C-alpha positions in Angstrom: 81.9 108.0 131.6 78.3 109.2 131.7 77.1 110.5 128.4 76.5 114.1 129.8 80.0 114.1 131.3 81.4 113.0 128.0 79.7 115.8 126.1 81.2 118.3 128.6 84.7 116.8 128.5 84.8 116.5 124.7 82.9 119.7 123.8 84.0 123.4 124.0 85.7 122.8 127.4 88.1 120.4 125.7 90.7 123.1 126.3 93.2 124.4 128.8 92.2 126.7 131.7 94.7 129.4 130.6 92.9 129.7 127.3 89.8 130.8 129.1 91.5 133.1 131.6 93.3 134.8 128.6 90.0 135.1 126.7 88.4 136.8 129.7 91.4 139.3 129.9 91.0 140.1 126.2 87.3 140.7 127.0 88.1 143.0 130.0 90.5 145.2 128.0 88.2 145.3 124.9 90.4 143.1 122.6 88.2 140.1 122.5 86.6 140.9 119.1 89.9 142.2 117.6 90.9 140.1 114.5 93.9 138.0 115.1 95.9 135.4 113.2 97.6 132.4 114.7 100.0 130.0 112.9 100.2 126.3 113.7 103.5 124.6 112.8 106.0 122.2 114.3 109.6 122.9 115.0 111.3 119.6 114.3 110.7 116.1 112.8 110.0 113.2 115.1 113.3 111.7 116.5 112.8 108.1 117.5 116.2 107.8 119.1 118.0 105.3 116.8 116.4 106.9 113.7 114.7 110.1 112.6 112.1 111.3 110.2 113.0 113.5 107.2 109.4 114.6 106.5 105.9 114.5 108.1 102.4 113.8 106.7 99.6 116.2 107.5 96.5 114.6 109.1 93.6 115.4 111.4 92.0 118.3 109.7 88.6 116.8 108.9 88.1 115.6 112.5 89.1 119.1 113.8 86.5 120.7 111.5 83.8 118.2 112.7 84.6 119.2 116.3 84.6 122.9 115.6 81.2 122.6 113.9 79.6 121.2 117.1 81.6 122.9 119.8 79.9 125.8 121.6 79.3 127.0 125.2 76.2 125.3 126.6 74.4 126.3 129.8 76.1 123.4 131.6 79.5 124.7 130.5 78.8 128.2 131.6 77.4 127.0 135.0 80.7 125.2 135.6 82.7 128.3 134.7 80.5 130.4 136.9 81.1 128.1 139.9 84.9 128.5 139.7 86.4 130.6 142.5 89.7 132.4 143.0 91.7 131.8 146.1 90.0 134.8 147.7 86.6 133.2 147.0 85.6 135.6 144.2 83.9 134.4 141.0 86.8 133.7 138.6 84.7 134.3 135.4 82.5 137.3 135.4 78.8 137.2 134.5 79.4 139.7 131.7 82.1 137.5 130.1 79.9 134.4 130.5 77.1 136.3 128.8 79.5 137.0 125.9 80.3 133.3 125.6 76.6 132.4 125.6 76.0 134.5 122.5 79.5 134.4 120.8 81.1 131.2 122.2 81.4 129.2 119.1 83.8 129.1 116.1 81.3 130.5 113.6 83.4 133.6 113.1 86.7 131.7 112.5 88.4 131.4 109.2 91.0 128.8 108.5 93.6 127.9 105.9 95.4 124.7 106.0 97.7 122.3 104.2 95.4 119.4 103.1 95.6 116.0 104.8 97.9 113.5 103.2 100.5 116.1 102.1 104.1 116.0 103.0 104.9 118.8 105.5 108.1 120.2 107.1 109.2 122.2 110.2 108.5 125.9 110.3 105.9 125.8 107.6 102.3 126.6 108.8 100.1 123.5 108.7 97.1 125.7 109.5 96.4 129.4 109.9 93.6 130.6 112.1 92.0 134.0 111.7 89.2 135.4 113.7 88.1 137.2 116.9 91.0 137.0 119.4 89.1 135.4 122.3 87.7 132.5 120.3 90.8 132.0 118.2 92.7 131.7 121.5 90.2 129.2 122.9 90.7 127.1 119.8 94.4 126.5 120.4 94.3 123.4 122.6 91.8 121.4 120.6 93.5 122.2 117.3 97.0 121.2 118.6 95.6 118.0 120.2 93.9 116.8 117.0 96.3 117.9 114.3 99.5 117.1 116.2 98.6 113.5 117.1 97.2 112.5 113.7 100.2 114.1 111.9 102.5 112.2 114.2 100.9 108.8 113.5 100.4 109.4 109.8 104.2 110.2 109.6 105.1 106.9 111.4 102.8 105.0 109.0 104.4 106.6 106.0 107.8 105.5 107.1 106.6 102.0 107.8 105.1 102.1 104.3 108.5 103.1 102.9 110.3 100.4 104.8 107.9 97.7 103.6 108.7 98.4 100.0 105.1 98.8 99.1 104.1 95.5 100.7 100.6 95.3 102.3 100.5 97.0 105.7 97.8 96.1 108.3 97.2 98.3 111.3 96.6 96.3 114.5 96.9 99.1 117.2 93.4 99.4 118.7 94.1 97.4 121.8 97.3 99.3 122.6 96.3 102.8 121.7 95.5 105.6 124.2 91.9 104.8 124.9 89.5 106.2 122.3 92.3 108.3 120.9 93.3 105.0 119.1 90.5 105.8 116.6 92.3 108.9 115.6 95.5 106.9 115.4 93.8 104.3 113.2 92.5 107.0 110.8 95.9 108.7 110.6 97.7 105.4 110.0 95.3 104.7 107.1 96.1 108.1 105.6 99.8 107.7 106.2 100.4 104.3 104.7 98.5 101.4 106.3 96.2 99.6 103.8 93.7 98.1 106.2 93.0 98.0 109.9 91.6 95.5 112.4 89.6 98.3 113.9 86.0 97.4 112.9 84.4 100.7 113.7 86.8 102.9 111.9 86.8 100.5 108.9 83.0 101.0 108.7 83.2 104.8 108.8 85.9 104.9 106.1 84.3 102.3 103.9 87.0 99.7 104.2 86.7 96.0 105.0 88.4 95.2 108.4 91.3 92.7 108.3 92.5 90.3 111.0 93.4 86.7 111.7 92.8 84.9 115.0 94.6 85.1 118.4 96.6 82.4 120.2 93.5 82.0 122.5 91.8 80.0 119.7 94.5 77.3 119.7 94.8 77.5 123.5 91.1 76.8 123.9 91.3 73.6 121.8 94.5 72.5 123.6 93.0 73.1 127.1 89.9 71.0 126.1 92.1 68.0 125.1 92.1 68.7 121.3 95.1 69.6 119.1 96.4 72.6 117.2 95.4 70.8 114.0 91.8 70.6 115.3 91.8 74.3 116.0 93.1 75.1 112.5 90.5 72.7 110.9 87.7 74.4 112.8 88.8 77.8 111.6 89.2 76.6 108.0 85.8 75.0 108.1 84.1 78.3 109.1 86.3 80.6 106.9 87.5 78.4 103.9 88.2 81.3 101.6 89.7 83.6 104.2 91.9 81.1 106.0 95.0 82.8 107.5 96.4 80.8 110.5 98.5 81.9 113.4 101.2 79.2 113.6 103.4 80.0 116.6 101.3 78.9 119.6 103.0 75.6 120.0 106.1 75.3 117.8 106.2 77.3 114.6 108.3 75.0 112.3 107.7 71.6 113.9 104.0 72.0 114.5 102.4 75.3 113.3 103.5 75.4 109.7 103.1 71.7 109.0 99.6 71.7 110.5 98.7 74.8 108.5 99.9 73.2 105.3 97.9 70.0 106.1 94.8 72.2 106.4 95.6 74.1 103.3 95.9 70.9 101.4 92.5 69.9 102.6 91.1 73.2 101.6 92.7 73.0 98.2 91.1 69.5 97.7 87.7 71.1 98.3 88.4 73.9 95.7 89.4 76.7 98.2 92.5 78.9 98.1 94.0 79.5 101.5 95.4 83.0 102.3 98.5 82.1 104.4 100.0 82.1 107.9 101.0 84.6 110.5 104.2 84.7 112.5 104.1 86.6 115.8 107.1 85.6 117.8 110.7 84.4 117.5 113.3 85.4 114.8 110.8 86.6 112.3 113.3 86.8 109.4 114.6 83.2 109.9 111.0 81.9 110.4 109.8 83.7 107.3 112.6 82.1 105.2 111.9 78.6 106.5 108.1 79.0 106.3 108.4 80.2 102.7 110.4 77.2 101.7 107.9 74.9 103.4 105.0 76.5 101.7 106.7 76.4 98.3 107.5 72.7 98.7 103.9 72.0 99.5 102.7 73.8 96.4 101.5 77.1 97.9 103.8 79.7 96.3 101.2 82.4 96.6 100.5 81.9 100.3 101.0 85.1 102.3 103.2 85.3 105.4 102.0 88.0 107.8 104.6 89.2 110.3 103.6 90.9 113.5 105.0 91.6 117.0 106.2 95.1 117.7 107.1 96.0 114.1 108.0 99.5 113.0 110.0 100.9 110.1 113.4 100.1 111.6 112.4 96.5 112.5 111.0 95.9 109.1 114.1 97.3 107.5 116.2 94.9 109.7 114.1 91.9 108.8 114.4 92.6 105.1 118.2 93.1 105.4 118.5 89.8 107.3 116.4 87.9 104.8 118.6 89.3 102.0 121.7 88.0 103.7 120.4 84.6 105.0 118.0 83.3 102.4 120.6 82.1 99.9 122.3 79.9 102.5 119.0 78.0 102.9 118.4 77.8 99.1 115.7 80.4 99.2 115.4 83.4 96.9 115.4 86.5 99.1 113.2 88.6 96.8 110.6 85.8 96.7 110.4 85.7 100.5 110.2 89.4 100.9 107.5 89.8 98.2 105.2 87.4 100.0 105.4 89.3 103.3 102.6 91.4 104.9 103.3 93.5 107.9 100.9 93.7 110.8 101.9 96.8 112.9 100.4 97.6 116.2 101.8 99.2 119.3 104.8 101.0 117.8 102.6 102.7 115.2 99.6 103.8 117.2 101.8 105.1 120.0 104.6 106.4 117.7 107.1 104.4 119.6 110.3 106.5 120.4 108.6 109.9 119.9 105.4 110.2 121.7 104.4 113.7 120.6 104.8 116.1 117.7 106.1 119.5 118.9 103.4 121.5 117.1 102.8 125.0 118.4 100.2 127.7 117.9 101.6 131.2 117.8 100.1 134.7 117.4 101.6 136.2 114.2 99.4 139.3 113.6 96.7 141.4 115.1 94.5 143.9 113.4 94.5 147.6 114.4 92.0 149.6 112.3 92.5 148.7 108.7 96.1 147.6 109.3 97.5 144.3 110.4 100.3 144.6 113.0 102.8 141.7 112.9 103.6 139.8 116.1 106.6 137.8 117.0 107.8 135.6 119.9 111.4 136.3 120.9 113.3 133.6 122.6 116.9 132.9 123.7 117.1 130.2 121.1 117.1 131.5 117.5 115.3 128.4 116.4 112.3 129.4 118.5 111.8 132.8 116.9 108.5 132.8 115.2 107.9 134.2 111.7 105.5 137.2 111.9 102.8 138.5 109.7 100.2 137.2 107.2 101.8 134.4 105.2 101.4 131.8 102.5 103.6 128.7 102.0 104.9 127.5 98.6 106.6 124.4 97.4 109.4 124.7 94.8 110.1 121.9 92.3 113.5 121.5 90.6 114.3 120.4 87.0 113.8 116.7 88.0 110.3 117.5 89.3 111.4 116.9 92.8 110.5 119.1 95.8 113.6 121.2 96.5 112.4 123.6 99.1 109.4 125.0 100.9 109.2 128.8 100.9 107.3 130.8 103.6 106.5 134.2 102.2 104.2 137.1 103.0 100.6 136.7 101.9 100.8 139.3 99.1 104.0 137.9 97.5 103.8 136.0 94.2 107.1 134.0 93.9 105.7 132.1 90.9 105.8 135.4 88.9 109.3 136.4 90.0 112.3 135.9 87.7 114.5 134.9 90.6 113.7 133.8 94.2 115.9 134.5 97.2 115.7 131.9 99.9 116.8 132.9 103.4 117.5 130.4 106.2 114.9 131.0 109.0 117.5 131.6 111.7 121.0 131.7 110.2 121.9 135.2 108.9 124.7 133.9 106.7 122.8 131.2 104.8 120.8 132.1 101.7 120.6 131.1 98.0 119.0 132.5 94.9 117.1 130.3 92.4 116.3 131.4 88.8 112.7 130.9 88.0 113.8 129.1 84.8 115.5 126.4 86.9 112.2 125.4 88.5 109.5 123.3 87.0 106.8 124.4 89.3 105.9 126.5 92.3 102.8 125.4 94.2 100.9 127.1 97.0 100.4 124.8 99.9 97.7 126.4 102.1 94.1 126.3 100.9 91.1 128.1 102.3 89.1 125.7 104.3 86.7 127.8 106.5 85.5 131.3 105.8 83.9 132.8 108.9 82.7 129.4 110.0 81.5 128.2 106.6 83.2 125.2 104.9 84.5 126.4 101.5 86.7 123.4 100.7 85.7 120.0 99.4 87.3 117.5 101.9 89.2 114.7 100.2 88.2 111.1 100.8 90.7 108.5 102.1 91.8 107.4 98.6 92.5 111.0 97.6 94.5 111.6 100.7 96.5 108.4 100.1 97.2 109.3 96.5 98.3 112.8 97.5 100.6 111.3 100.2 102.3 108.9 97.7 102.7 111.6 95.1 104.3 114.0 97.6 106.6 111.3 99.0 107.6 110.2 95.4 108.7 113.7 94.7 111.1 113.8 97.7 114.8 113.2 97.2 115.9 109.6 98.2 118.1 111.1 100.9 115.1 112.8 102.6 113.2 109.6 102.5 115.9 107.6 104.3 114.8 105.7 107.4 118.1 106.5 109.2 119.9 109.8 109.1 117.8 111.5 106.4 119.1 114.4 104.4 117.8 117.8 105.5 114.9 119.3 103.4 115.2 123.0 103.0 112.5 125.3 104.5 113.3 129.0 103.7 111.9 132.5 104.2 111.4 134.9 101.4 113.7 137.9 101.4 110.7 140.2 102.2 109.5 138.2 105.1 113.1 137.9 106.4 113.6 141.7 106.2 110.3 142.3 108.0 111.3 139.9 110.7 114.6 141.6 111.3 113.1 145.0 111.4 110.5 143.9 113.9 113.2 142.2 116.1 115.4 145.4 116.0 112.4 147.6 116.9 111.3 145.4 119.9 114.9 145.0 121.2 115.5 148.8 120.9 112.2 149.5 122.8 113.1 147.1 125.5 
């Protein structure tokens, strides 16, 4: 793509057509500068078919803010919009509206609150809240959903892989299989969510990490095609990288050729004072091969050598591999825990594409619009109770029980202060019959989740670095019940509405239904 075309495609026009047509309608009826508030949230956790998520990890905010800072309507963008025609041949976007976009077509008047990146998040809780002039807040929708939904989806998958790995080293290898340059966003989200390192050199550079990788089968194939041997290929690699020698051993025959040749090279390295890293297994029965390779490495005197597993890994596959090793290792005279502790997981396709659930169902809904000094709540009514939105200006709170674990997220009206109440009533978002009351004394903490990030276009929040986001993620995951963290059939985490928000929602529903 030409550079000028790329600037157009990825700039302010990185939106859907209907956002622009709606913005022009608001302009025509004089609502374009009316203050409005939109909530961004998702309705359900990723469901991968055979297994489901019990929580998500927020990601993507910093990249969204970077985009918002630069995005504005340029003359080239306005010329393209001016050239659009209706079916009758009329100019679709009027010159007066385009003149408005020329002077006001940026996000400099937008305020934003959000749940910070790296935090555990749940359905129905606003991940971000946008407030500002209606026209530009509407135009923001597509880019916000695109950037926050995808990175949250991948960070969630990475966190589950991290959980399944039992804190083993996780390497992200997805660049070649990702959705074009969107794989960069996937890599970043994976590193927030649980991957330790990535093979993606460019992203590693921007985040201050050393890239990690081994070599491909092509290296051995080149030597074989030119009349040399697998051992020759391994020796050449070890000669160039004696202190970073990690060999892919399954090009010819893993146990009969690859591992024995790797051990021979490792012995030569050791004799020269170097410490080899280990081997990589990329095909076959990875659990069985890991057991046998571990035994061979131990017998050769390399108990600390790493075994990297790759080839379409995800959280369920890693769980199955560990389960198989636990069952099979004793019959071969191996200690299962020893084998599992030396494993490193290289995850690629299934992480960067979120295999099994290709999109997070995040939505962006109008919840309030200003009329004079008052804010009027807005609600979306649907046939499905689960799709009813929660109206009004809101804050989200996390409640911690006597164990210090997160027991519920509470969505309340902005002025409410649940931390100061003696008791808190929690209402189910859609089921009239379900509610519970918690005594404040039974809680060890109540924490607000949304923080102010932008105030009328100005950044008022110190963005965390990668290590801070990772630490926050791990702290949040550690405070989830074990049932919520399960890889398969997780327990349901409770998201509730305050009694006041619930009552306002019911009054608004009743009024709208009566009027219609």
